[in-house]
C-alpha positions as CSV (number, residue, x, y, z in Angstrom):
1,M,-10.8,21.0,-5.3
2,R,-12.7,19.8,-8.3
3,K,-9.6,19.1,-10.2
4,S,-8.5,17.0,-7.5
5,A,-11.7,14.9,-6.8
6,L,-11.8,14.5,-10.7
7,L,-8.3,12.7,-10.5
8,L,-9.6,10.4,-7.7
9,L,-12.6,9.3,-9.2
10,I,-10.6,8.8,-12.6
11,S,-8.0,6.6,-10.6
12,I,-10.6,4.8,-8.6
13,A,-12.2,3.9,-12.0
14,V,-9.3,2.8,-13.7
15,V,-8.4,0.8,-10.7
16,G,-11.8,-0.6,-10.4
17,A,-11.9,-1.7,-14.1
18,S,-8.5,-3.5,-14.0
19,I,-9.2,-5.4,-11.0
20,P,-11.6,-7.6,-12.7
21,A,-9.3,-8.4,-15.6
22,F,-6.9,-9.7,-12.9
23,A,-9.5,-11.8,-11.4
24,Q,-10.3,-13.6,-14.6
25,A,-6.6,-15.0,-15.4
26,K,-5.1,-17.1,-12.9
27,P,-1.9,-15.8,-12.6
28,A,1.1,-17.8,-10.7
29,A,1.9,-17.1,-7.3
30,S,5.0,-15.5,-8.0
31,S,3.1,-12.8,-10.4
32,D,0.6,-12.1,-7.6
33,N,3.8,-11.1,-5.3
34,K,4.7,-8.9,-8.0
35,I,1.2,-6.9,-8.2
36,V,1.4,-6.7,-4.6
37,G,4.9,-5.4,-4.6
38,G,3.9,-3.0,-7.3
39,F,0.9,-1.3,-5.1
40,K,3.3,-1.3,-2.4
41,S,5.6,0.6,-3.8
42,V,3.1,3.3,-5.4
43,G,1.6,3.8,-2.3
44,K,5.0,4.5,-0.4
45,G,5.9,6.8,-3.2
46,I,2.4,8.4,-2.9
47,M,3.0,9.0,1.0
48,W,6.8,10.0,0.7
49,G,5.6,13.8,0.3
50,P,3.4,14.1,3.3
51,K,5.7,12.3,5.6
52,K,8.9,14.9,4.9
53,M,6.2,17.8,5.2
54,W,5.1,16.3,8.7
55,G,8.6,15.5,9.3
56,G,9.7,19.1,8.6
57,M,6.8,20.6,10.7
58,K,7.5,18.5,13.7
59,S,11.4,19.9,13.4
60,V,10.2,23.6,13.3
61,G,7.7,22.8,16.2
62,K,10.5,21.2,18.1
63,K,12.7,24.7,17.3
64,M,9.8,27.3,18.3
65,T,9.2,25.3,21.5
66,G,12.5,24.2,22.6
67,K,11.0,20.7,23.5
């Protein structure tokens, strides 16, 4: 529990420190889309495991209940 909380705090600090660096430089619109796409792909990668686990639990529940 403590390790995951520490990892969460470190990741928040890294993202918080990088946001002002992005805000200072005025990037082109195409690079904004690349940044947004990168964050979306990271979010999808993080949520892949829980989605797979939830799908497995749903299928086991259907087999157990027959519904």
